[in-house]
PyMOL CGO cylinders between C-alpha atoms (Angstrom):
from pymol import cmd
from pymol.cgo import CYLINDER

trace = [
    CYLINDER, -46.11, -30.12, 19.38, -48.98, -32.25, 18.12, 0.3, 1, 1, 1, 1, 1, 1,
    CYLINDER, -48.98, -32.25, 18.12, -49.66, -35.55, 16.40, 0.3, 1, 1, 1, 1, 1, 1,
    CYLINDER, -49.66, -35.55, 16.40, -51.05, -35.68, 12.87, 0.3, 1, 1, 1, 1, 1, 1,
    CYLINDER, -51.05, -35.68, 12.87, -52.49, -38.47, 10.77, 0.3, 1, 1, 1, 1, 1, 1,
    CYLINDER, -52.49, -38.47, 10.77, -55.28, -41.00, 10.50, 0.3, 1, 1, 1, 1, 1, 1,
    CYLINDER, -55.28, -41.00, 10.50, -56.70, -42.69, 13.56, 0.3, 1, 1, 1, 1, 1, 1,
    CYLINDER, -56.70, -42.69, 13.56, -59.68, -44.44, 15.06, 0.3, 1, 1, 1, 1, 1, 1,
    CYLINDER, -59.68, -44.44, 15.06, -61.24, -43.22, 18.29, 0.3, 1, 1, 1, 1, 1, 1,
    CYLINDER, -61.24, -43.22, 18.29, -63.63, -45.37, 20.30, 0.3, 1, 1, 1, 1, 1, 1,
    CYLINDER, -63.63, -45.37, 20.30, -66.43, -43.88, 22.38, 0.3, 1, 1, 1, 1, 1, 1,
    CYLINDER, -66.43, -43.88, 22.38, -68.33, -45.93, 24.93, 0.3, 1, 1, 1, 1, 1, 1,
    CYLINDER, -68.33, -45.93, 24.93, -71.85, -45.73, 26.26, 0.3, 1, 1, 1, 1, 1, 1,
    CYLINDER, -71.85, -45.73, 26.26, -74.00, -47.91, 28.46, 0.3, 1, 1, 1, 1, 1, 1,
    CYLINDER, -74.00, -47.91, 28.46, -77.27, -49.08, 26.89, 0.3, 1, 1, 1, 1, 1, 1,
    CYLINDER, -77.27, -49.08, 26.89, -80.58, -49.70, 28.67, 0.3, 1, 1, 1, 1, 1, 1,
    CYLINDER, -80.58, -49.70, 28.67, -79.52, -53.31, 29.42, 0.3, 1, 1, 1, 1, 1, 1,
    CYLINDER, -79.52, -53.31, 29.42, -76.45, -52.09, 31.29, 0.3, 1, 1, 1, 1, 1, 1,
    CYLINDER, -76.45, -52.09, 31.29, -74.05, -53.31, 28.59, 0.3, 1, 1, 1, 1, 1, 1,
    CYLINDER, -74.05, -53.31, 28.59, -71.18, -51.11, 27.48, 0.3, 1, 1, 1, 1, 1, 1,
    CYLINDER, -71.18, -51.11, 27.48, -71.16, -50.51, 23.74, 0.3, 1, 1, 1, 1, 1, 1,
    CYLINDER, -71.16, -50.51, 23.74, -68.08, -49.20, 21.93, 0.3, 1, 1, 1, 1, 1, 1,
    CYLINDER, -68.08, -49.20, 21.93, -68.40, -47.22, 18.71, 0.3, 1, 1, 1, 1, 1, 1,
    CYLINDER, -68.40, -47.22, 18.71, -65.37, -46.65, 16.48, 0.3, 1, 1, 1, 1, 1, 1,
    CYLINDER, -65.37, -46.65, 16.48, -65.04, -43.49, 14.42, 0.3, 1, 1, 1, 1, 1, 1,
    CYLINDER, -65.04, -43.49, 14.42, -62.30, -43.16, 11.80, 0.3, 1, 1, 1, 1, 1, 1,
    CYLINDER, -62.30, -43.16, 11.80, -60.61, -39.79, 11.31, 0.3, 1, 1, 1, 1, 1, 1,
    CYLINDER, -60.61, -39.79, 11.31, -58.41, -38.66, 8.43, 0.3, 1, 1, 1, 1, 1, 1,
    CYLINDER, -58.41, -38.66, 8.43, -55.64, -36.06, 8.83, 0.3, 1, 1, 1, 1, 1, 1,
    CYLINDER, -55.64, -36.06, 8.83, -56.62, -35.37, 12.43, 0.3, 1, 1, 1, 1, 1, 1,
    CYLINDER, -56.62, -35.37, 12.43, -54.63, -32.86, 14.51, 0.3, 1, 1, 1, 1, 1, 1,
    CYLINDER, -54.63, -32.86, 14.51, -54.25, -34.26, 18.04, 0.3, 1, 1, 1, 1, 1, 1,
    CYLINDER, -54.25, -34.26, 18.04, -52.75, -32.27, 20.89, 0.3, 1, 1, 1, 1, 1, 1,
    CYLINDER, -52.75, -32.27, 20.89, -52.50, -32.23, 24.66, 0.3, 1, 1, 1, 1, 1, 1,
    CYLINDER, -52.50, -32.23, 24.66, -54.89, -29.69, 26.12, 0.3, 1, 1, 1, 1, 1, 1,
    CYLINDER, -54.89, -29.69, 26.12, -54.31, -29.94, 29.87, 0.3, 1, 1, 1, 1, 1, 1,
    CYLINDER, -54.31, -29.94, 29.87, -51.88, -31.48, 32.34, 0.3, 1, 1, 1, 1, 1, 1,
    CYLINDER, -51.88, -31.48, 32.34, -52.55, -32.16, 36.01, 0.3, 1, 1, 1, 1, 1, 1,
    CYLINDER, -52.55, -32.16, 36.01, -49.53, -33.05, 38.14, 0.3, 1, 1, 1, 1, 1, 1,
    CYLINDER, -49.53, -33.05, 38.14, -50.10, -34.51, 41.61, 0.3, 1, 1, 1, 1, 1, 1,
    CYLINDER, -50.10, -34.51, 41.61, -47.25, -34.92, 44.09, 0.3, 1, 1, 1, 1, 1, 1,
    CYLINDER, -47.25, -34.92, 44.09, -48.02, -37.15, 47.04, 0.3, 1, 1, 1, 1, 1, 1,
    CYLINDER, -48.02, -37.15, 47.04, -45.63, -37.53, 49.95, 0.3, 1, 1, 1, 1, 1, 1,
    CYLINDER, -45.63, -37.53, 49.95, -45.76, -40.48, 52.31, 0.3, 1, 1, 1, 1, 1, 1,
    CYLINDER, -45.76, -40.48, 52.31, -43.38, -42.33, 54.62, 0.3, 1, 1, 1, 1, 1, 1,
    CYLINDER, -43.38, -42.33, 54.62, -41.75, -45.60, 53.65, 0.3, 1, 1, 1, 1, 1, 1,
    CYLINDER, -41.75, -45.60, 53.65, -41.07, -48.48, 56.07, 0.3, 1, 1, 1, 1, 1, 1,
    CYLINDER, -41.07, -48.48, 56.07, -38.20, -46.59, 57.72, 0.3, 1, 1, 1, 1, 1, 1,
    CYLINDER, -38.20, -46.59, 57.72, -40.28, -43.42, 58.06, 0.3, 1, 1, 1, 1, 1, 1,
    CYLINDER, -40.28, -43.42, 58.06, -38.38, -41.57, 55.33, 0.3, 1, 1, 1, 1, 1, 1,
    CYLINDER, -38.38, -41.57, 55.33, -40.45, -39.32, 53.08, 0.3, 1, 1, 1, 1, 1, 1,
    CYLINDER, -40.45, -39.32, 53.08, -41.15, -40.74, 49.64, 0.3, 1, 1, 1, 1, 1, 1,
    CYLINDER, -41.15, -40.74, 49.64, -42.56, -38.77, 46.72, 0.3, 1, 1, 1, 1, 1, 1,
    CYLINDER, -42.56, -38.77, 46.72, -45.16, -40.31, 44.41, 0.3, 1, 1, 1, 1, 1, 1,
    CYLINDER, -45.16, -40.31, 44.41, -45.83, -38.40, 41.18, 0.3, 1, 1, 1, 1, 1, 1,
    CYLINDER, -45.83, -38.40, 41.18, -49.05, -38.87, 39.23, 0.3, 1, 1, 1, 1, 1, 1,
    CYLINDER, -49.05, -38.87, 39.23, -49.59, -37.07, 35.92, 0.3, 1, 1, 1, 1, 1, 1,
    CYLINDER, -49.59, -37.07, 35.92, -53.01, -36.96, 34.27, 0.3, 1, 1, 1, 1, 1, 1,
    CYLINDER, -53.01, -36.96, 34.27, -53.44, -35.30, 30.92, 0.3, 1, 1, 1, 1, 1, 1,
    CYLINDER, -53.44, -35.30, 30.92, -56.23, -34.44, 28.53, 0.3, 1, 1, 1, 1, 1, 1,
    CYLINDER, -56.23, -34.44, 28.53, -55.97, -34.59, 24.77, 0.3, 1, 1, 1, 1, 1, 1,
    CYLINDER, -55.97, -34.59, 24.77, -58.25, -33.64, 21.91, 0.3, 1, 1, 1, 1, 1, 1,
    CYLINDER, -58.25, -33.64, 21.91, -58.43, -34.29, 18.19, 0.3, 1, 1, 1, 1, 1, 1,
    CYLINDER, -58.43, -34.29, 18.19, -59.27, -31.48, 15.76, 0.3, 1, 1, 1, 1, 1, 1,
    CYLINDER, -59.27, -31.48, 15.76, -59.91, -31.20, 12.03, 0.3, 1, 1, 1, 1, 1, 1,
    CYLINDER, -59.91, -31.20, 12.03, -56.72, -29.15, 11.68, 0.3, 1, 1, 1, 1, 1, 1,
    CYLINDER, -56.72, -29.15, 11.68, -54.33, -26.89, 13.55, 0.3, 1, 1, 1, 1, 1, 1,
    CYLINDER, -54.33, -26.89, 13.55, -56.30, -23.88, 12.28, 0.3, 1, 1, 1, 1, 1, 1,
    CYLINDER, -56.30, -23.88, 12.28, -59.54, -25.37, 13.64, 0.3, 1, 1, 1, 1, 1, 1,
    CYLINDER, -59.54, -25.37, 13.64, -57.89, -25.84, 17.05, 0.3, 1, 1, 1, 1, 1, 1,
    CYLINDER, -57.89, -25.84, 17.05, -56.54, -22.28, 17.02, 0.3, 1, 1, 1, 1, 1, 1,
    CYLINDER, -56.54, -22.28, 17.02, -59.96, -20.89, 16.06, 0.3, 1, 1, 1, 1, 1, 1,
    CYLINDER, -59.96, -20.89, 16.06, -61.87, -22.67, 18.84, 0.3, 1, 1, 1, 1, 1, 1,
    CYLINDER, -61.87, -22.67, 18.84, -60.17, -25.10, 21.20, 0.3, 1, 1, 1, 1, 1, 1,
    CYLINDER, -60.17, -25.10, 21.20, -63.56, -26.32, 22.47, 0.3, 1, 1, 1, 1, 1, 1,
    CYLINDER, -63.56, -26.32, 22.47, -64.67, -27.42, 18.97, 0.3, 1, 1, 1, 1, 1, 1,
    CYLINDER, -64.67, -27.42, 18.97, -62.90, -30.79, 18.99, 0.3, 1, 1, 1, 1, 1, 1,
    CYLINDER, -62.90, -30.79, 18.99, -63.74, -34.02, 17.16, 0.3, 1, 1, 1, 1, 1, 1,
    CYLINDER, -63.74, -34.02, 17.16, -62.97, -36.14, 20.22, 0.3, 1, 1, 1, 1, 1, 1,
    CYLINDER, -62.97, -36.14, 20.22, -61.54, -35.71, 23.68, 0.3, 1, 1, 1, 1, 1, 1,
    CYLINDER, -61.54, -35.71, 23.68, -60.25, -37.97, 26.45, 0.3, 1, 1, 1, 1, 1, 1,
    CYLINDER, -60.25, -37.97, 26.45, -57.98, -38.04, 29.46, 0.3, 1, 1, 1, 1, 1, 1,
    CYLINDER, -57.98, -38.04, 29.46, -55.48, -40.61, 30.68, 0.3, 1, 1, 1, 1, 1, 1,
    CYLINDER, -55.48, -40.61, 30.68, -52.69, -41.04, 33.19, 0.3, 1, 1, 1, 1, 1, 1,
    CYLINDER, -52.69, -41.04, 33.19, -49.04, -40.95, 32.17, 0.3, 1, 1, 1, 1, 1, 1,
    CYLINDER, -49.04, -40.95, 32.17, -47.60, -44.33, 33.08, 0.3, 1, 1, 1, 1, 1, 1,
    CYLINDER, -47.60, -44.33, 33.08, -44.40, -44.16, 35.16, 0.3, 1, 1, 1, 1, 1, 1,
    CYLINDER, -44.40, -44.16, 35.16, -43.35, -40.56, 34.43, 0.3, 1, 1, 1, 1, 1, 1,
    CYLINDER, -43.35, -40.56, 34.43, -39.62, -39.95, 34.17, 0.3, 1, 1, 1, 1, 1, 1,
    CYLINDER, -39.62, -39.95, 34.17, -39.06, -36.55, 35.75, 0.3, 1, 1, 1, 1, 1, 1,
    CYLINDER, -39.06, -36.55, 35.75, -35.62, -36.19, 34.15, 0.3, 1, 1, 1, 1, 1, 1,
    CYLINDER, -35.62, -36.19, 34.15, -37.05, -35.91, 30.61, 0.3, 1, 1, 1, 1, 1, 1,
    CYLINDER, -37.05, -35.91, 30.61, -39.80, -33.89, 28.92, 0.3, 1, 1, 1, 1, 1, 1,
    CYLINDER, -39.80, -33.89, 28.92, -43.27, -34.83, 30.16, 0.3, 1, 1, 1, 1, 1, 1,
    CYLINDER, -43.27, -34.83, 30.16, -44.74, -33.66, 26.83, 0.3, 1, 1, 1, 1, 1, 1,
    CYLINDER, -44.74, -33.66, 26.83, -42.57, -36.08, 24.88, 0.3, 1, 1, 1, 1, 1, 1,
    CYLINDER, -42.57, -36.08, 24.88, -43.55, -38.92, 27.22, 0.3, 1, 1, 1, 1, 1, 1,
    CYLINDER, -43.55, -38.92, 27.22, -47.25, -38.09, 26.90, 0.3, 1, 1, 1, 1, 1, 1,
    CYLINDER, -47.25, -38.09, 26.90, -47.14, -37.94, 23.10, 0.3, 1, 1, 1, 1, 1, 1,
    CYLINDER, -47.14, -37.94, 23.10, -45.23, -41.24, 22.98, 0.3, 1, 1, 1, 1, 1, 1,
    CYLINDER, -45.23, -41.24, 22.98, -47.87, -42.84, 25.19, 0.3, 1, 1, 1, 1, 1, 1,
    CYLINDER, -47.87, -42.84, 25.19, -50.62, -41.48, 22.92, 0.3, 1, 1, 1, 1, 1, 1,
    CYLINDER, -50.62, -41.48, 22.92, -48.91, -42.99, 19.85, 0.3, 1, 1, 1, 1, 1, 1,
    CYLINDER, -48.91, -42.99, 19.85, -49.15, -46.40, 21.54, 0.3, 1, 1, 1, 1, 1, 1,
    CYLINDER, -49.15, -46.40, 21.54, -52.82, -46.09, 22.48, 0.3, 1, 1, 1, 1, 1, 1,
    CYLINDER, -52.82, -46.09, 22.48, -55.16, -48.37, 20.57, 0.3, 1, 1, 1, 1, 1, 1,
    CYLINDER, -55.16, -48.37, 20.57, -56.56, -46.57, 17.54, 0.3, 1, 1, 1, 1, 1, 1,
    CYLINDER, -56.56, -46.57, 17.54, -54.04, -43.73, 17.69, 0.3, 1, 1, 1, 1, 1, 1,
    CYLINDER, -54.04, -43.73, 17.69, -51.07, -45.72, 16.40, 0.3, 1, 1, 1, 1, 1, 1,
    CYLINDER, -51.07, -45.72, 16.40, -51.13, -44.15, 12.91, 0.3, 1, 1, 1, 1, 1, 1,
    CYLINDER, -51.13, -44.15, 12.91, -50.25, -40.69, 14.18, 0.3, 1, 1, 1, 1, 1, 1,
    CYLINDER, -50.25, -40.69, 14.18, -46.83, -39.08, 13.74, 0.3, 1, 1, 1, 1, 1, 1,
    CYLINDER, -46.83, -39.08, 13.74, -45.16, -36.01, 15.24, 0.3, 1, 1, 1, 1, 1, 1,
    CYLINDER, -45.16, -36.01, 15.24, -46.49, -32.87, 13.62, 0.3, 1, 1, 1, 1, 1, 1,
]
cmd.load_cgo(trace, "trace")
């Protein structure tokens, strides 16, 4: 699964004055896919001492010129970032949830399932 379409990706850097500057880059017909998933399970006790499981899912994604470009060299991406999956539902596909969250991210809203 991947997302395909036009999008804008913002990169940030800190200038010499300590200000953060964002630069937007527009991409046409980008191929965006999840490249890595990190799943952390933390156990802790609640007020009654019962074990409670906390699940945190971080994932990395990258945008490529095309599916063929990604298949040829997965390290030759146009842009890359990582985010946390908000409130994962462990009864449904994590991939579907991650791609839905990506479609709602600012700048990536013009992407569709590919």
